[in-house]
N, C-alpha and C positions, 0 to 999 in steps of 0.2 A: 604519563604518556597517553596520547589520544588514541582512540580506536575507531574502526569502521564497524558499525552495527547493522545487522539486517534482522529486523523483526517482522516476520511473515505470519500470515494466518489466512484462513479462508474468509470469504465474504461474511460480514457480521461479527467478526472477532474483535471489534473495537480498535482497529489499527489507527484510524484517523483520530478518534477520541483520545487514544493514548499519546499520539504525536502532539495534539493540542495541550494535553495535560503536562507533557514534558516541557513544552515551550513556556507554559505558565509557571512551572516550577523554576525555570531559569529566571523569568521575570521577577518572581517573588524574592529572589536572592540578589537582585540588582544586576543580573547578567543579561546578555543580549543573545538570543537564539534567532537564527535566520530560518524562517519557514519557506520551503520551496516545493513546487510540484511541477511535473512536466506540462508543457503548454497544451499538449493533447487533451488533458482533462479539463473540460469546460462545463461539466455538469452543474456546478454550483456557482458559476460566474468565472470570469477570466482570472482574477487574482484573489480567489477565496478558497480556503480549505474548510470544508464543513462536514461534520460527522452526522450519522443517522439520528443521534440523540439531540441534535440541535446546536452543539458547540460549533463555533466557527471563528476564523481569524483571517485577516488578509495575509497574502503571501506574495512571493516573487516566483519566477519560473526557473527551473533547472537550467534552461537555455541561457538565461541572464547570468546565473551563477558562474557558468563556464566562461562568460565574457568578462567577469569582474577581475580586477587586478588582485594580486596576493595581498596588497595593503588594504584594499577594500574588504576583503574576506577577513583579515585580521581584526577588524572592528567587531567581530562576533566571537562569542565564546563557544558556540555550537552551531552546527547546521543540521536541520531536521528536514528530511525529504519524505513527502507523502506520495503515494502511488508510484513507488520506485520501480515497480515492474515495467513501467513504460519507458524507463531510461535506456539510453543507448550505451554500448560498451565504452565509448569515449567519455561519456558523462560519468560512468562508474569509475573509470580511470582517474578522472578529475577529483572524485571523492577521495580516492586513495592518495592523491597528491595533497589534498587539504589535510588529511590525517597525518601522513608521513612527513611532509615537508613544512607544514604550517603548525602542526601539533594542535589541531582543532578537531574535536570529535565530530563525526558525521553519523547520524542515526537515521537509517532508512526504514520505512514502513511500506509493505506492499504484499501483493499476492505472490506465492511461489509459482503456481501453475495456472493455466487458463482453463476454460470449460471442457477442453479435451484432455486435460491433465498433462499438457506439454509446458515446458518452462518458457517464461517470457525472457526476452533478451536481458533486460535489467536484472531480473531475478537470477538468471544463470551466472552472470558475472559477480553479483553480490554473494551468491553461494560459493563461488570460487575464491573470492578475495576478502570477504568480511573477516574481521578478527573475532567477532562474536555473532553467532546465529541463534536466534531465539524464536520459538513458535508461540504465537498468541492463540490460545485455544478458543474454540467454539463447539457447539454440539449440533448434531443432526436431530431431526424431529423424534428419532427413536431414543435419544439420550446418549448414544455413542459419540465419540469424537468425530467431528466433521472436518475433512480435509479436501473435499472436492467442491470446486466452484461450479455449480450446475446452472447452465443457461436454461431459462424456461420461457415459454410463450403459450398462452391459451391453456394453461394447465398441463402442458406437456414438456418433457425434457428435449432440448435441442442439442444435437451432438455434431452438427456440421455448420460451417460458416466461417467468417473472418475471425481471426484471433482476437482482435480488439473490437468490442461492441460496448460502448459506454452505457451503463445502466445501474440501477440500484435494486431494491427489493422487488420491483415489478419484473425484473429481467433475470435475476440470479437468486439462488438459494444454496446454502452450504449443506452438503450431504455427506454421510459416511461412505466408504468405498462400496459396501454392500448395496446400499440403496441407490448409489450412483449407477452401479452396474445394472441393477434391476429397473432403473428409471422410475423408482418409487418415491414420489414426492410426499407421501404420507397424507392422512386425511385432512388435516388443517391446511397445509400448504396447497394441495391440489384444489381444494374447495375455494380458497381465497384467490388463487392465481387465475381462476376462470372468470373473474369479475371484469 
């Protein structure tokens, strides 16, 4: 029986690398996994999923997936969604349809919360409806578990602004709750983000 998975983690927890490895695992076994991401995410190119460690693969868009017929979707053994936090409620409902009605697993990777520690729309509905919720761990500069996606600019923590601001290591760092509250980027991060 297929399930809807939500694998969430803070920035730098290898979500995208994990998604690409799962796709490769399907490929090695002669199976076909469909990689998708929301159209909003254009950082690495329009139809590319790329991890920080250099792994990449072409993909389609979530918006295209929603337009596919059930027969077209049945050509795949699994659907893998990267940057799932940017999905809309209706798109997450479509993932549920793929799992429940087509018996195809959907594995979603994304952030749980934004830089202000508020839920994203996609994350909220995945937390509500996923059959399996797993946290991918990463650590703060101090060594504690990091769960806060901290927006940075010029060596300083940014706590105001639009919920969606696409960026990577130059714009975000994962911190533990204590250092997020203190706005303490640590010696290495603060020094390197000022460049």
